[in-house]
C-alpha positions in Angstrom: 27.6 -58.6 19.6 24.9 -56.2 20.6 25.1 -52.7 19.2 25.2 -50.0 21.8 22.2 -47.6 21.3 22.6 -44.1 22.7 19.3 -42.2 23.0 19.2 -38.9 21.2 18.2 -35.9 23.3 17.4 -32.6 21.7 19.5 -29.7 22.8 17.8 -27.1 25.0 19.3 -24.6 22.7 17.5 -26.1 19.7 14.2 -26.0 21.7 14.7 -22.3 22.4 15.5 -21.6 18.8 12.3 -23.3 17.6 10.3 -21.5 20.2 11.8 -18.2 19.2 11.1 -18.9 15.5 7.5 -19.8 16.3 6.9 -16.7 18.3 8.5 -14.5 15.6 6.1 -16.1 13.0 3.1 -15.5 15.2 4.1 -11.9 15.8 4.6 -11.3 12.0 1.2 -12.9 11.4 -0.4 -10.6 14.0 1.2 -7.5 12.5 0.1 -8.5 9.0 -3.4 -9.2 10.2 -3.7 -5.8 11.8 -2.4 -3.9 8.8 -4.5 -5.8 6.3 -7.7 -5.3 8.2 -6.9 -1.6 8.7 -6.3 -1.3 4.9 -9.7 -2.9 4.1 -11.4 -0.4 6.4 -9.3 2.5 5.1 -10.2 2.1 1.4 -13.9 2.1 2.1 -15.3 5.6 1.1 -15.8 7.8 4.1 -15.3 11.4 5.2 -11.5 11.2 5.1 -11.5 10.0 1.5 -13.9 12.7 0.4 -11.9 15.5 2.1 -8.5 14.3 0.7 -10.0 13.9 -2.8 -11.7 17.2 -2.8 -8.6 19.0 -1.6 -6.4 17.3 -4.3 -9.0 18.3 -6.9 -9.1 21.9 -6.0 -5.6 22.6 -4.6 -3.3 20.0 -6.1 -1.4 16.9 -5.1 0.7 18.5 -2.3 -2.3 20.0 -0.6 -4.1 16.7 -0.8 -1.1 14.9 0.7 -0.9 17.4 3.5 -4.6 16.8 4.3 -3.9 13.1 4.2 -1.1 13.5 6.7 -3.5 15.2 9.1 -5.9 12.3 8.7 -3.0 9.8 9.2 -2.2 11.6 12.5 -5.8 11.1 13.5 -5.5 7.4 12.7 -2.3 7.2 14.8 -4.1 8.8 17.8 -7.1 6.4 17.7 -4.8 3.4 17.0 -2.7 4.3 20.0 -5.8 4.5 22.1 -6.8 1.0 21.0 -3.3 -0.5 21.2 -2.3 0.7 24.5 -5.4 0.0 26.5 -7.3 3.2 27.0 -10.2 2.3 24.6 -12.6 2.2 27.5 -12.0 5.9 28.2 -13.4 6.9 24.8 -16.1 4.2 25.0 -17.6 5.6 28.2 -21.1 6.5 27.1 -21.2 10.3 28.0 -17.7 10.8 26.5 -18.5 8.9 23.3 -21.8 10.8 22.9 -20.1 14.1 23.4 -17.4 13.3 20.8 -19.9 12.0 18.4 -22.1 15.1 18.6 -19.1 17.4 18.2 -17.6 15.4 15.3 -21.0 15.0 13.6 -21.6 18.7 13.8 -18.2 19.4 12.3 -18.8 17.1 9.4 -22.2 18.5 8.8 -20.9 22.0 8.8 -18.1 21.0 6.4 -20.6 19.4 4.0 -22.9 22.5 4.1 -19.9 24.7 3.2 -19.3 22.5 0.1 -23.0 22.7 -0.8 -23.0 26.5 -0.4 -19.9 27.1 -2.5 -20.4 29.2 -5.7 -17.5 29.1 -8.0 -17.6 29.7 -11.7 -14.5 27.5 -12.3 -12.1 25.3 -10.5 -8.9 27.1 -9.5 -6.3 24.6 -10.7 -3.6 25.4 -8.1 -0.1 24.1 -8.7 0.4 20.6 -7.6 4.0 21.2 -6.6 3.7 23.9 -3.9 1.4 25.3 -1.2 2.0 28.2 1.1 2.5 27.8 4.8 -0.9 29.2 5.9 -2.7 26.9 3.5 -0.6 23.9 4.5 -1.6 24.4 8.1 -5.2 24.8 7.2 -5.2 21.6 5.0 -3.4 19.6 7.7 -5.8 20.6 10.5 -8.8 20.0 8.2 -7.6 16.4 7.6 -6.9 15.9 11.3 -10.2 17.3 12.4 -12.1 15.2 9.8 -10.5 12.0 11.0 -11.0 12.7 14.7 -14.6 13.7 14.1 -15.6 10.1 14.0 -14.9 8.5 17.4 -16.2 5.1 16.0 -12.7 4.8 14.5 -11.3 3.8 17.9 -14.0 1.2 18.2 -13.0 -0.1 14.7 -9.4 -0.3 15.9 -10.5 -2.1 19.1 -12.2 -4.7 17.0 -9.0 -5.3 14.9 -6.8 -5.5 18.0 -9.2 -7.9 19.7 -8.3 -10.4 16.9 -4.6 -9.9 16.8 -3.4 -8.5 20.1 -3.2 -10.4 23.4 -2.0 -9.3 26.9 1.3 -11.1 26.0 1.9 -8.9 22.9 5.0 -6.9 23.7 5.3 -3.1 23.4 7.7 -3.5 20.5 5.1 -5.5 18.5 2.4 -3.0 19.4 4.7 -0.2 18.2 5.4 -2.1 15.0 1.6 -2.4 14.4 1.2 1.3 15.0 4.0 2.1 12.5 2.4 -0.2 9.9 -1.0 1.5 10.4 0.5 5.0 10.0 2.6 4.0 6.9 -0.4 2.4 5.3 -2.6 5.4 6.1 0.0 7.8 4.6 0.6 5.7 1.4 -3.1 5.4 0.7 -3.7 9.1 1.1 -0.7 9.8 -1.1 -2.2 7.5 -3.8 -5.6 9.3 -3.5 -3.9 12.7 -3.8 -1.9 11.6 -6.9 -5.0 10.1 -8.6 -7.3 13.1 -8.0 -4.6 15.7 -8.9 -4.0 14.3 -12.4 -4.8 16.6 -15.2 -7.4 14.3 -16.7 -9.3 13.9 -13.4 -9.1 17.6 -12.6 -10.3 18.7 -16.0 -13.2 16.2 -15.7 -14.0 17.6 -12.3 -13.9 21.2 -13.8 -16.6 20.2 -16.2 -18.8 18.7 -13.5 -17.7 20.9 -10.6 -21.1 21.8 -9.2 -22.4 18.2 -9.3 -19.3 16.8 -7.7 -19.3 19.5 -4.9 -22.9 18.6 -4.2 -22.1 14.9 -4.0 -19.2 15.5 -1.7 -21.1 18.0 0.4 -24.2 15.8 0.7 -22.1 12.7 1.6 -20.3 14.6 4.4 -23.7 16.0 5.7 -25.0 12.4 5.8 -22.0 11.1 7.7 -22.3 14.0 10.1 -26.0 13.8 10.7 -25.8 10.1 11.4 -23.2 10.8 14.1 -25.3 13.5 15.6 -28.4 11.3 15.5 -26.5 8.5 17.3 -25.3 10.9 19.9 -28.7 12.2 20.8 -30.6 9.0 20.4 
């Protein structure tokens, strides 16, 4: 007696579930790739790091964090430009050169101010409070420092070229943006906490003039390189 063999056919519902799972894993991998690459670029010392650290040293943890929030907003602006397809507007040569010149001039001026400061001692401001006027000044300083380097949007464009395709949905792009902003804020919070500790601030107080010169010279260098690139 011959056994009756019934061919097995996969359910279309199972196929759709497998496809959905595969897409979800791909989206998660893309988000993780974007956030990881951004973090590696973020922790590299640059103008934002110097400004947040210097603010935390002189004015305390809250002031440093507020400065960091301003820088994080700048990251959000440039990430949005890269994510939602208007990178080419900033990359237009005359526009890019104009932004580079203005940003480089700002960083150079900020560095010169640090070099010109004459203080006999560090004013160890409270780490737990900051007045409204100072808060606004710290926030705008952080934002301006971040926006001063238009190459940031090119950096984001490079990241997104790896992980973002025309098929990437707006929801996934929004999640990437959220991940970038959260990473930016958390890193600036970490920097603010570290550089507002009593030990670090007392060490800074003993080497204040040297530290200010290092911070100021580094910002001048970043600024002059941008200006040189703009007028080259």
